[in-house]
N, CA, C, O and the ligand as a Tripos MOL2 file, in Angstrom:
@<TRIPOS>MOLECULE
protein
  281   279    71     0     0
PROTEIN
NO_CHARGES

@<TRIPOS>ATOM
      1 N         -34.5220  155.0050    7.4810 N.3       1 MET1
      2 CA        -34.8210  156.1930    8.2800 C.3       1 MET1
      3 C         -33.5710  157.0580    8.3700 C.2       1 MET1
      4 O         -32.4470  156.5630    8.4550 O.2       1 MET1
      5 N         -33.8030  158.3540    8.3480 N.am      2 GLU2
      6 CA        -32.6780  159.2750    8.3070 C.3       2 GLU2
      7 C         -32.7550  160.1980    9.5140 C.2       2 GLU2
      8 O         -33.8290  160.6870    9.8660 O.2       2 GLU2
      9 N         -31.6100  160.4320   10.1470 N.am      3 PHE3
     10 CA        -31.6080  161.2610   11.3490 C.3       3 PHE3
     11 C         -30.7060  162.4680   11.1800 C.2       3 PHE3
     12 O         -29.7210  162.4410   10.4420 O.2       3 PHE3
     13 N         -31.0700  163.5220   11.8830 N.am      4 THR4
     14 CA        -30.2530  164.7180   11.9050 C.3       4 THR4
     15 C         -30.3490  165.2940   13.3110 C.2       4 THR4
     16 O         -30.7570  164.6120   14.2510 O.2       4 THR4
     17 N         -29.9680  166.5540   13.4380 N.am      5 GLU5
     18 CA        -30.0560  167.2050   14.7340 C.3       5 GLU5
     19 C         -31.1350  168.2680   14.6570 C.2       5 GLU5
     20 O         -31.2840  168.9130   13.6190 O.2       5 GLU5
     21 N         -31.8860  168.4650   15.7210 N.am      6 CYS6
     22 CA        -32.9580  169.4590   15.7060 C.3       6 CYS6
     23 C         -32.3890  170.8350   15.3330 C.2       6 CYS6
     24 O         -31.4190  171.2970   15.9340 O.2       6 CYS6
     25 N         -33.0010  171.4790   14.3400 N.am      7 PRO7
     26 CA        -32.5100  172.7990   13.9070 C.3       7 PRO7
     27 C         -32.6640  173.8740   14.9720 C.2       7 PRO7
     28 O         -32.0380  174.9300   14.8720 O.2       7 PRO7
     29 N         -33.4810  173.6290   15.9860 N.am      8 ASP8
     30 CA        -33.6580  174.6080   17.0440 C.3       8 ASP8
     31 C         -32.3740  174.6980   17.8700 C.2       8 ASP8
     32 O         -31.9680  173.7110   18.4830 O.2       8 ASP8
     33 N         -31.7270  175.8730   17.8930 N.am      9 PRO9
     34 CA        -30.4420  176.0120   18.6020 C.3       9 PRO9
     35 C         -30.5590  175.7930   20.1020 C.2       9 PRO9
     36 O         -29.5560  175.5390   20.7690 O.2       9 PRO9
     37 N         -31.7640  175.8870   20.6390 N.am     10 THR10
     38 CA        -31.9270  175.6810   22.0780 C.3      10 THR10
     39 C         -32.2860  174.2420   22.4100 C.2      10 THR10
     40 O         -32.4650  173.8910   23.5760 O.2      10 THR10
     41 N         -32.3920  173.4110   21.3780 N.am     11 CYS11
     42 CA        -32.8770  172.0520   21.5970 C.3      11 CYS11
     43 C         -31.7860  171.0170   21.3260 C.2      11 CYS11
     44 O         -31.4050  170.2530   22.2130 O.2      11 CYS11
     45 N         -31.2890  171.0040   20.0870 N.am     12 ILE12
     46 CA        -30.2710  170.0700   19.5860 C.3      12 ILE12
     47 C         -30.5360  168.6170   19.9610 C.2      12 ILE12
     48 O         -29.5950  167.8540   20.1730 O.2      12 ILE12
     49 N         -31.8030  168.2270   20.0440 N.am     13 ALA13
     50 CA        -32.1380  166.8200   20.2480 C.3      13 ALA13
     51 C         -32.0590  166.1030   18.8990 C.2      13 ALA13
     52 O         -32.0710  166.7500   17.8520 O.2      13 ALA13
     53 N         -31.9780  164.7850   18.9200 N.am     14 PRO14
     54 CA        -32.0220  164.0360   17.6590 C.3      14 PRO14
     55 C         -33.3640  164.2640   16.9670 C.2      14 PRO14
     56 O         -34.4170  164.2890   17.6040 O.2      14 PRO14
     57 N         -33.2980  164.4270   15.6670 N.am     15 ALA15
     58 CA        -34.5080  164.6490   14.8910 C.3      15 ALA15
     59 C         -34.5520  163.6790   13.7140 C.2      15 ALA15
     60 O         -33.5230  163.2500   13.1920 O.2      15 ALA15
     61 N         -35.7610  163.3550   13.3220 N.am     16 GLU16
     62 CA        -35.9430  162.4420   12.2070 C.3      16 GLU16
     63 C         -36.2910  163.2310   10.9510 C.2      16 GLU16
     64 O         -37.0910  164.1660   10.9970 O.2      16 GLU16
     65 N         -35.6880  162.8500    9.8350 N.am     17 VAL17
     66 CA        -36.0350  163.4660    8.5530 C.3      17 VAL17
     67 C         -37.2600  162.7370    8.0090 C.2      17 VAL17
     68 O         -37.1960  161.5620    7.6480 O.2      17 VAL17
     69 N         -38.3700  163.4590    7.9610 N.am     18 LEU18
     70 CA        -39.6250  162.8270    7.5480 C.3      18 LEU18
     71 C         -39.7160  162.6700    6.0410 C.2      18 LEU18
     72 O         -40.0490  161.5950    5.5430 O.2      18 LEU18
     73 N         -39.4240  163.7280    5.3200 N.am     19 ASN19
     74 CA        -39.4700  163.6340    3.8720 C.3      19 ASN19
     75 C         -38.6550  164.7380    3.2220 C.2      19 ASN19
     76 O         -38.2700  165.7230    3.8520 O.2      19 ASN19
     77 N         -38.4140  164.5350    1.9530 N.am     20 ARG20
     78 CA        -37.6750  165.5100    1.1550 C.3      20 ARG20
     79 C         -38.5310  165.9080   -0.0360 C.2      20 ARG20
     80 O         -39.2450  165.0820   -0.6030 O.2      20 ARG20
     81 N         -38.4540  167.1550   -0.4030 N.am     21 PHE21
     82 CA        -39.2200  167.6180   -1.5500 C.3      21 PHE21
     83 C         -38.5140  168.8280   -2.1390 C.2      21 PHE21
     84 O         -37.6060  169.3970   -1.5330 O.2      21 PHE21
     85 N         -38.9480  169.2060   -3.3270 N.am     22 VAL22
     86 CA        -38.3300  170.3340   -4.0240 C.3      22 VAL22
     87 C         -39.3350  171.4640   -4.1530 C.2      22 VAL22
     88 O         -40.4340  171.2760   -4.6750 O.2      22 VAL22
     89 N         -38.9520  172.6340   -3.6750 N.am     23 LEU23
     90 CA        -39.7920  173.8130   -3.8280 C.3      23 LEU23
     91 C         -39.3120  174.6190   -5.0260 C.2      23 LEU23
     92 O         -38.1110  174.8140   -5.2160 O.2      23 LEU23
     93 N         -40.2570  175.0820   -5.8280 N.am     24 PRO24
     94 CA        -39.8650  175.9080   -6.9680 C.3      24 PRO24
     95 C         -39.2060  177.1970   -6.4990 C.2      24 PRO24
     96 O         -39.6430  177.8030   -5.5210 O.2      24 PRO24
     97 N         -38.1850  177.6040   -7.1760 N.am     25 SER25
     98 CA        -37.5260  178.8550   -6.8420 C.3      25 SER25
     99 C         -37.0230  179.4980   -8.1270 C.2      25 SER25
    100 O         -37.1200  178.9220   -9.2110 O.2      25 SER25
    101 N         -36.4870  180.6960   -7.9840 N.am     26 THR26
    102 CA        -35.9920  181.4030   -9.1640 C.3      26 THR26
    103 C         -34.7950  180.6890   -9.7750 C.2      26 THR26
    104 O         -34.4310  180.9290  -10.9260 O.2      26 THR26
    105 N         -34.1940  179.8130   -8.9870 N.am     27 GLN27
    106 CA        -33.0270  179.0830   -9.4950 C.3      27 GLN27
    107 C         -33.4100  177.6970  -10.0130 C.2      27 GLN27
    108 O         -32.5440  176.8670  -10.2900 O.2      27 GLN27
    109 N         -34.7100  177.4570  -10.1400 N.am     28 GLY28
    110 CA        -35.1510  176.2150  -10.7560 C.3      28 GLY28
    111 C         -35.5730  175.1470   -9.7790 C.2      28 GLY28
    112 O         -35.8710  174.0280  -10.1980 O.2      28 GLY28
    113 N         -35.6110  175.4440   -8.4940 N.am     29 GLY29
    114 CA        -36.0600  174.4480   -7.5240 C.3      29 GLY29
    115 C         -35.0010  174.2000   -6.4790 C.2      29 GLY29
    116 O         -33.8200  174.0280   -6.7820 O.2      29 GLY29
    117 N         -35.4640  174.1860   -5.2110 N.am     30 GLU30
    118 CA        -34.5090  173.9850   -4.1250 C.3      30 GLU30
    119 C         -34.9740  172.8140   -3.2710 C.2      30 GLU30
    120 O         -36.1390  172.7580   -2.8760 O.2      30 GLU30
    121 N         -34.0720  171.8780   -2.9820 N.am     31 PRO31
    122 CA        -34.4540  170.7290   -2.1500 C.3      31 PRO31
    123 C         -34.6660  171.1410   -0.6940 C.2      31 PRO31
    124 O         -33.8320  171.8180   -0.0920 O.2      31 PRO31
    125 N         -35.8010  170.7150   -0.1490 N.am     32 PHE32
    126 CA        -36.1270  170.9820    1.2460 C.3      32 PHE32
    127 C         -36.3440  169.6730    1.9760 C.2      32 PHE32
    128 O         -36.6000  168.6390    1.3590 O.2      32 PHE32
    129 N         -36.2400  169.7240    3.2880 N.am     33 VAL33
    130 CA        -36.5530  168.5580    4.1090 C.3      33 VAL33
    131 C         -37.4840  168.9900    5.2380 C.2      33 VAL33
    132 O         -37.4860  170.1460    5.6600 O.2      33 VAL33
    133 N         -38.2750  168.0300    5.7140 N.am     34 ARG34
    134 CA        -39.1250  168.2760    6.8690 C.3      34 ARG34
    135 C         -38.6150  167.3870    7.9910 C.2      34 ARG34
    136 O         -38.4030  166.1900    7.7950 O.2      34 ARG34
    137 N         -38.4170  167.9740    9.1690 N.am     35 THR35
    138 CA        -37.8760  167.2040   10.2870 C.3      35 THR35
    139 C         -38.7650  167.3850   11.5220 C.2      35 THR35
    140 O         -39.4500  168.3960   11.6740 O.2      35 THR35
    141 N         -38.7340  166.3880   12.3860 N.am     36 VAL36
    142 CA        -39.3930  166.5190   13.6840 C.3      36 VAL36
    143 C         -38.4750  165.8660   14.7180 C.2      36 VAL36
    144 O         -37.9920  164.7510   14.5210 O.2      36 VAL36
    145 N         -38.2450  166.5740   15.8140 N.am     37 CYS37
    146 CA        -37.3340  166.0530   16.8220 C.3      37 CYS37
    147 C         -38.1160  165.3320   17.9150 C.2      37 CYS37
    148 O         -39.3470  165.2990   17.8830 O.2      37 CYS37
    149 N         -37.4150  164.7650   18.8680 N.am     38 VAL38
    150 CA        -38.0680  163.9860   19.9270 C.3      38 VAL38
    151 C         -38.9460  164.8680   20.8240 C.2      38 VAL38
    152 O         -39.7870  164.3590   21.5640 O.2      38 VAL38
    153 N         -38.7470  166.1950   20.7550 N.am     39 HIS39
    154 CA        -39.5790  167.1130   21.5270 C.3      39 HIS39
    155 C         -40.7040  167.7090   20.6810 C.2      39 HIS39
    156 O         -41.3270  168.6980   21.0690 O.2      39 HIS39
    157 N         -40.9530  167.1050   19.5380 N.am     40 ARG40
    158 CA        -42.0480  167.5270   18.6580 C.3      40 ARG40
    159 C         -41.8310  168.9220   18.0890 C.2      40 ARG40
    160 O         -42.7840  169.6760   17.8970 O.2      40 ARG40
    161 N         -40.5900  169.2570   17.8230 N.am     41 HIS41
    162 CA        -40.3180  170.5060   17.1030 C.3      41 HIS41
    163 C         -40.3150  170.2010   15.6090 C.2      41 HIS41
    164 O         -39.4900  169.4260   15.1240 O.2      41 HIS41
    165 N         -41.2420  170.8150   14.8910 N.am     42 TRP42
    166 CA        -41.3260  170.5930   13.4490 C.3      42 TRP42
    167 C         -40.5810  171.6910   12.7200 C.2      42 TRP42
    168 O         -40.7180  172.8720   13.0380 O.2      42 TRP42
    169 N         -39.7920  171.2870   11.7400 N.am     43 PHE43
    170 CA        -39.0510  172.2650   10.9400 C.3      43 PHE43
    171 C         -39.1090  171.8910    9.4700 C.2      43 PHE43
    172 O         -39.1470  170.7180    9.1000 O.2      43 PHE43
    173 N         -39.1150  172.9330    8.6440 N.am     44 MET44
    174 CA        -38.9690  172.7460    7.2130 C.3      44 MET44
    175 C         -37.8150  173.6400    6.7960 C.2      44 MET44
    176 O         -37.8720  174.8560    6.9810 O.2      44 MET44
    177 N         -36.7800  173.0530    6.2400 N.am     45 LEU45
    178 CA        -35.5970  173.8370    5.9550 C.3      45 LEU45
    179 C         -34.8860  173.2970    4.7290 C.2      45 LEU45
    180 O         -35.0670  172.1380    4.3570 O.2      45 LEU45
    181 N         -34.0740  174.1420    4.1000 N.am     46 PRO46
    182 CA        -33.3280  173.6790    2.9360 C.3      46 PRO46
    183 C         -32.4460  172.4830    3.2920 C.2      46 PRO46
    184 O         -31.8260  172.4500    4.3550 O.2      46 PRO46
    185 N         -32.4000  171.5220    2.4050 N.am     47 ALA47
    186 CA        -31.6120  170.3180    2.6680 C.3      47 ALA47
    187 C         -30.1490  170.6600    2.9200 C.2      47 ALA47
    188 O         -29.4530  169.9430    3.6380 O.2      47 ALA47
    189 N         -29.6930  171.7450    2.3340 N.am     48 THR48
    190 CA        -28.2930  172.1320    2.5120 C.3      48 THR48
    191 C         -28.0320  172.6620    3.9190 C.2      48 THR48
    192 O         -26.8810  172.7830    4.3380 O.2      48 THR48
    193 N         -29.1250  172.9840    4.6600 N.am     49 SER49
    194 CA        -28.9610  173.5050    6.0160 C.3      49 SER49
    195 C         -28.9730  172.4100    7.0670 C.2      49 SER49
    196 O         -28.7990  172.6800    8.2550 O.2      49 SER49
    197 N         -29.1800  171.1720    6.6310 N.am     50 LEU50
    198 CA        -29.2150  170.0710    7.5930 C.3      50 LEU50
    199 C         -27.8730  169.9190    8.2850 C.2      50 LEU50
    200 O         -26.8130  170.0200    7.6670 O.2      50 LEU50
    201 N         -27.9500  169.6740    9.5800 N.am     51 LYS51
    202 CA        -26.7120  169.4160   10.3080 C.3      51 LYS51
    203 C         -26.3000  167.9700   10.0910 C.2      51 LYS51
    204 O         -27.1410  167.1280    9.7740 O.2      51 LYS51
    205 N         -25.0180  167.6710   10.2570 N.am     52 PRO52
    206 CA        -24.5650  166.2910   10.1230 C.3      52 PRO52
    207 C         -25.3100  165.3910   11.0890 C.2      52 PRO52
    208 O         -25.6160  165.7830   12.2150 O.2      52 PRO52
    209 N         -25.5940  164.1900   10.6390 N.am     53 SER53
    210 CA        -26.3780  163.2750   11.4460 C.3      53 SER53
    211 C         -25.5940  162.8000   12.6560 C.2      53 SER53
    212 O         -24.4580  162.3480   12.5110 O.2      53 SER53
    213 N         -26.1780  162.8930   13.8590 N.am     54 PRO54
    214 CA        -25.5520  162.3100   15.0500 C.3      54 PRO54
    215 C         -25.7320  160.8050   15.0270 C.2      54 PRO54
    216 O         -26.2830  160.2630   14.0690 O.2      54 PRO54
    217 N         -25.2930  160.1410   16.0340 N.am     55 ALA55
    218 CA        -25.4510  158.6930   16.1040 C.3      55 ALA55
    219 C         -26.9380  158.3480   16.0790 C.2      55 ALA55
    220 O         -27.7420  158.9920   16.7520 O.2      55 ALA55
    221 N         -27.2940  157.3400   15.3050 N.am     56 PRO56
    222 CA        -28.7010  156.9320   15.2490 C.3      56 PRO56
    223 C         -29.2220  156.5230   16.6090 C.2      56 PRO56
    224 O         -28.4790  155.9750   17.4230 O.2      56 PRO56
    225 N         -30.4800  156.7830   16.8590 N.am     57 VAL57
    226 CA        -31.0940  156.4090   18.1290 C.3      57 VAL57
    227 C         -31.6360  154.9930   18.0100 C.2      57 VAL57
    228 O         -32.5910  154.7650   17.2680 O.2      57 VAL57
    229 N         -31.0560  154.0450   18.7160 N.am     58 PRO58
    230 CA        -31.4830  152.6490   18.5780 C.3      58 PRO58
    231 C         -32.8720  152.4010   19.1230 C.2      58 PRO58
    232 O         -33.5700  151.5190   18.6220 O.2      58 PRO58
    233 N         -33.2930  153.1310   20.1120 N.am     59 GLY59
    234 CA        -34.6250  152.9220   20.6850 C.3      59 GLY59
    235 C         -34.8320  153.8630   21.8430 C.2      59 GLY59
    236 O         -33.9410  154.0310   22.6760 O.2      59 GLY59
    237 N         -35.9930  154.4780   21.9090 N.am     60 ALA60
    238 CA        -36.2260  155.4800   22.9400 C.3      60 ALA60
    239 C         -36.3150  154.8330   24.3150 C.2      60 ALA60
    240 O         -35.8710  155.4100   25.3070 O.2      60 ALA60
    241 N         -36.8860  153.6400   24.3750 N.am     61 ILE61
    242 CA        -37.0720  152.9850   25.6760 C.3      61 ILE61
    243 C         -36.0600  151.8480   25.8180 C.2      61 ILE61
    244 O         -35.9710  150.9710   24.9580 O.2      61 ILE61
    245 N         -35.3240  151.8750   26.8790 N.am     62 SER62
    246 CA        -34.3160  150.8470   27.1060 C.3      62 SER62
    247 C         -34.9410  149.5600   27.6040 C.2      62 SER62
    248 O         -35.8010  149.5770   28.4850 O.2      62 SER62
    249 N         -34.5100  148.4520   27.0430 N.am     63 ALA63
    250 CA        -35.0470  147.1580   27.4780 C.3      63 ALA63
    251 C         -34.6040  146.8450   28.8990 C.2      63 ALA63
    252 O         -35.3160  146.1710   29.6430 O.2      63 ALA63
    253 N         -33.4300  147.3330   29.2730 N.am     64 GLU64
    254 CA        -32.9310  147.0510   30.6150 C.3      64 GLU64
    255 C         -33.8240  147.6590   31.6850 C.2      64 GLU64
    256 O         -34.0480  147.0480   32.7300 O.2      64 GLU64
    257 N         -34.3350  148.8600   31.4290 N.am     65 ASP65
    258 CA        -35.2020  149.5010   32.4050 C.3      65 ASP65
    259 C         -36.4550  148.6720   32.6620 C.2      65 ASP65
    260 O         -36.9700  148.6320   33.7800 O.2      65 ASP65
    261 N         -36.9310  148.0200   31.6250 N.am     66 ARG66
    262 CA        -38.1580  147.2320   31.7840 C.3      66 ARG66
    263 C         -37.8710  145.9680   32.5950 C.2      66 ARG66
    264 O         -38.6990  145.5190   33.3890 O.2      66 ARG66
    265 N         -36.6880  145.4080   32.3800 N.am     67 ARG67
    266 CA        -36.3470  144.1710   33.1010 C.3      67 ARG67
    267 C         -36.2800  144.4130   34.6090 C.2      67 ARG67
    268 O         -36.6970  143.5680   35.4010 O.2      67 ARG67
    269 N         -35.7470  145.5830   34.9970 N.am     68 ARG68
    270 CA        -35.6040  145.8830   36.4240 C.3      68 ARG68
    271 C         -36.9530  145.9080   37.1200 C.2      68 ARG68
    272 O         -37.0520  145.5760   38.3010 O.2      68 ARG68
    273 N         -37.9830  146.2960   36.3980 N.am     69 GLY69
    274 CA        -39.3110  146.4080   36.9940 C.3      69 GLY69
    275 C         -39.8870  145.0500   37.3530 C.2      69 GLY69
    276 O         -40.7670  144.9600   38.2090 O.2      69 GLY69
    277 N         -39.3910  143.9650   36.6960 N.am     70 GLY70
    278 CA        -39.9880  142.6630   36.9200 C.3      70 GLY70
    279 C         -39.3760  142.0130   38.1210 C.2      70 GLY70
    280 O         -39.7520  140.8960   38.4760 O.2      70 GLY70
    281 ZN        -36.1830  170.0930   18.9900 Zn       71 ZN71
@<TRIPOS>BOND
     1     1     2 1
     2     2     3 1
     3     3     4 2
     4     3     5 am
     5     5     6 1
     6     6     7 1
     7     7     8 2
     8     7     9 am
     9     9    10 1
    10    10    11 1
    11    11    12 2
    12    11    13 am
    13    13    14 1
    14    14    15 1
    15    15    16 2
    16    15    17 am
    17    17    18 1
    18    18    19 1
    19    19    20 2
    20    19    21 am
    21    21    22 1
    22    22    23 1
    23    23    24 2
    24    23    25 am
    25    25    26 1
    26    26    27 1
    27    27    28 2
    28    27    29 am
    29    29    30 1
    30    30    31 1
    31    31    32 2
    32    31    33 am
    33    33    34 1
    34    34    35 1
    35    35    36 2
    36    35    37 am
    37    37    38 1
    38    38    39 1
    39    39    40 2
    40    39    41 am
    41    41    42 1
    42    42    43 1
    43    43    44 2
    44    43    45 am
    45    45    46 1
    46    46    47 1
    47    47    48 2
    48    47    49 am
    49    49    50 1
    50    50    51 1
    51    51    52 2
    52    51    53 am
    53    53    54 1
    54    54    55 1
    55    55    56 2
    56    55    57 am
    57    57    58 1
    58    58    59 1
    59    59    60 2
    60    59    61 am
    61    61    62 1
    62    62    63 1
    63    63    64 2
    64    63    65 am
    65    65    66 1
    66    66    67 1
    67    67    68 2
    68    67    69 am
    69    69    70 1
    70    70    71 1
    71    71    72 2
    72    71    73 am
    73    73    74 1
    74    74    75 1
    75    75    76 2
    76    75    77 am
    77    77    78 1
    78    78    79 1
    79    79    80 2
    80    79    81 am
    81    81    82 1
    82    82    83 1
    83    83    84 2
    84    83    85 am
    85    85    86 1
    86    86    87 1
    87    87    88 2
    88    87    89 am
    89    89    90 1
    90    90    91 1
    91    91    92 2
    92    91    93 am
    93    93    94 1
    94    94    95 1
    95    95    96 2
    96    95    97 am
    97    97    98 1
    98    98    99 1
    99    99   100 2
   100    99   101 am
   101   101   102 1
   102   102   103 1
   103   103   104 2
   104   103   105 am
   105   105   106 1
   106   106   107 1
   107   107   108 2
   108   107   109 am
   109   109   110 1
   110   110   111 1
   111   111   112 2
   112   111   113 am
   113   113   114 1
   114   114   115 1
   115   115   116 2
   116   115   117 am
   117   117   118 1
   118   118   119 1
   119   119   120 2
   120   119   121 am
   121   121   122 1
   122   122   123 1
   123   123   124 2
   124   123   125 am
   125   125   126 1
   126   126   127 1
   127   127   128 2
   128   127   129 am
   129   129   130 1
   130   130   131 1
   131   131   132 2
   132   131   133 am
   133   133   134 1
   134   134   135 1
   135   135   136 2
   136   135   137 am
   137   137   138 1
   138   138   139 1
   139   139   140 2
   140   139   141 am
   141   141   142 1
   142   142   143 1
   143   143   144 2
   144   143   145 am
   145   145   146 1
   146   146   147 1
   147   147   148 2
   148   147   149 am
   149   149   150 1
   150   150   151 1
   151   151   152 2
   152   151   153 am
   153   153   154 1
   154   154   155 1
   155   155   156 2
   156   155   157 am
   157   157   158 1
   158   158   159 1
   159   159   160 2
   160   159   161 am
   161   161   162 1
   162   162   163 1
   163   163   164 2
   164   163   165 am
   165   165   166 1
   166   166   167 1
   167   167   168 2
   168   167   169 am
   169   169   170 1
   170   170   171 1
   171   171   172 2
   172   171   173 am
   173   173   174 1
   174   174   175 1
   175   175   176 2
   176   175   177 am
   177   177   178 1
   178   178   179 1
   179   179   180 2
   180   179   181 am
   181   181   182 1
   182   182   183 1
   183   183   184 2
   184   183   185 am
   185   185   186 1
   186   186   187 1
   187   187   188 2
   188   187   189 am
   189   189   190 1
   190   190   191 1
   191   191   192 2
   192   191   193 am
   193   193   194 1
   194   194   195 1
   195   195   196 2
   196   195   197 am
   197   197   198 1
   198   198   199 1
   199   199   200 2
   200   199   201 am
   201   201   202 1
   202   202   203 1
   203   203   204 2
   204   203   205 am
   205   205   206 1
   206   206   207 1
   207   207   208 2
   208   207   209 am
   209   209   210 1
   210   210   211 1
   211   211   212 2
   212   211   213 am
   213   213   214 1
   214   214   215 1
   215   215   216 2
   216   215   217 am
   217   217   218 1
   218   218   219 1
   219   219   220 2
   220   219   221 am
   221   221   222 1
   222   222   223 1
   223   223   224 2
   224   223   225 am
   225   225   226 1
   226   226   227 1
   227   227   228 2
   228   227   229 am
   229   229   230 1
   230   230   231 1
   231   231   232 2
   232   231   233 am
   233   233   234 1
   234   234   235 1
   235   235   236 2
   236   235   237 am
   237   237   238 1
   238   238   239 1
   239   239   240 2
   240   239   241 am
   241   241   242 1
   242   242   243 1
   243   243   244 2
   244   243   245 am
   245   245   246 1
   246   246   247 1
   247   247   248 2
   248   247   249 am
   249   249   250 1
   250   250   251 1
   251   251   252 2
   252   251   253 am
   253   253   254 1
   254   254   255 1
   255   255   256 2
   256   255   257 am
   257   257   258 1
   258   258   259 1
   259   259   260 2
   260   259   261 am
   261   261   262 1
   262   262   263 1
   263   263   264 2
   264   263   265 am
   265   265   266 1
   266   266   267 1
   267   267   268 2
   268   267   269 am
   269   269   270 1
   270   270   271 1
   271   271   272 2
   272   271   273 am
   273   273   274 1
   274   274   275 1
   275   275   276 2
   276   275   277 am
   277   277   278 1
   278   278   279 1
   279   279   280 2
@<TRIPOS>SUBSTRUCTURE
     1 MET1         2 RESIDUE 1 A MET
     2 GLU2         6 RESIDUE 1 A GLU
     3 PHE3        10 RESIDUE 1 A PHE
     4 THR4        14 RESIDUE 1 A THR
     5 GLU5        18 RESIDUE 1 A GLU
     6 CYS6        22 RESIDUE 1 A CYS
     7 PRO7        26 RESIDUE 1 A PRO
     8 ASP8        30 RESIDUE 1 A ASP
     9 PRO9        34 RESIDUE 1 A PRO
    10 THR10       38 RESIDUE 1 A THR
    11 CYS11       42 RESIDUE 1 A CYS
    12 ILE12       46 RESIDUE 1 A ILE
    13 ALA13       50 RESIDUE 1 A ALA
    14 PRO14       54 RESIDUE 1 A PRO
    15 ALA15       58 RESIDUE 1 A ALA
    16 GLU16       62 RESIDUE 1 A GLU
    17 VAL17       66 RESIDUE 1 A VAL
    18 LEU18       70 RESIDUE 1 A LEU
    19 ASN19       74 RESIDUE 1 A ASN
    20 ARG20       78 RESIDUE 1 A ARG
    21 PHE21       82 RESIDUE 1 A PHE
    22 VAL22       86 RESIDUE 1 A VAL
    23 LEU23       90 RESIDUE 1 A LEU
    24 PRO24       94 RESIDUE 1 A PRO
    25 SER25       98 RESIDUE 1 A SER
    26 THR26      102 RESIDUE 1 A THR
    27 GLN27      106 RESIDUE 1 A GLN
    28 GLY28      110 RESIDUE 1 A GLY
    29 GLY29      114 RESIDUE 1 A GLY
    30 GLU30      118 RESIDUE 1 A GLU
    31 PRO31      122 RESIDUE 1 A PRO
    32 PHE32      126 RESIDUE 1 A PHE
    33 VAL33      130 RESIDUE 1 A VAL
    34 ARG34      134 RESIDUE 1 A ARG
    35 THR35      138 RESIDUE 1 A THR
    36 VAL36      142 RESIDUE 1 A VAL
    37 CYS37      146 RESIDUE 1 A CYS
    38 VAL38      150 RESIDUE 1 A VAL
    39 HIS39      154 RESIDUE 1 A HIS
    40 ARG40      158 RESIDUE 1 A ARG
    41 HIS41      162 RESIDUE 1 A HIS
    42 TRP42      166 RESIDUE 1 A TRP
    43 PHE43      170 RESIDUE 1 A PHE
    44 MET44      174 RESIDUE 1 A MET
    45 LEU45      178 RESIDUE 1 A LEU
    46 PRO46      182 RESIDUE 1 A PRO
    47 ALA47      186 RESIDUE 1 A ALA
    48 THR48      190 RESIDUE 1 A THR
    49 SER49      194 RESIDUE 1 A SER
    50 LEU50      198 RESIDUE 1 A LEU
    51 LYS51      202 RESIDUE 1 A LYS
    52 PRO52      206 RESIDUE 1 A PRO
    53 SER53      210 RESIDUE 1 A SER
    54 PRO54      214 RESIDUE 1 A PRO
    55 ALA55      218 RESIDUE 1 A ALA
    56 PRO56      222 RESIDUE 1 A PRO
    57 VAL57      226 RESIDUE 1 A VAL
    58 PRO58      230 RESIDUE 1 A PRO
    59 GLY59      234 RESIDUE 1 A GLY
    60 ALA60      238 RESIDUE 1 A ALA
    61 ILE61      242 RESIDUE 1 A ILE
    62 SER62      246 RESIDUE 1 A SER
    63 ALA63      250 RESIDUE 1 A ALA
    64 GLU64      254 RESIDUE 1 A GLU
    65 ASP65      258 RESIDUE 1 A ASP
    66 ARG66      262 RESIDUE 1 A ARG
    67 ARG67      266 RESIDUE 1 A ARG
    68 ARG68      270 RESIDUE 1 A ARG
    69 GLY69      274 RESIDUE 1 A GLY
    70 GLY70      278 RESIDUE 1 A GLY
    71 ZN71       281 GROUP 0 **** ****
């Protein structure tokens, strides 16, 4: 699994790279990626526009929080 930062400048939440593909262009094809962040912002953008990956998200729900409930 690959992570990046949400391309939305007002969001900057961690986002997951769903897939990569190549779109035909006048220069012979440009690599694109599709991303979705934790707030369900979907983006399709050139792979070269991806921001550097932040720290991977180990898990959305903390195990410690669940233990406290018991
Ligand atoms: Zn977002």
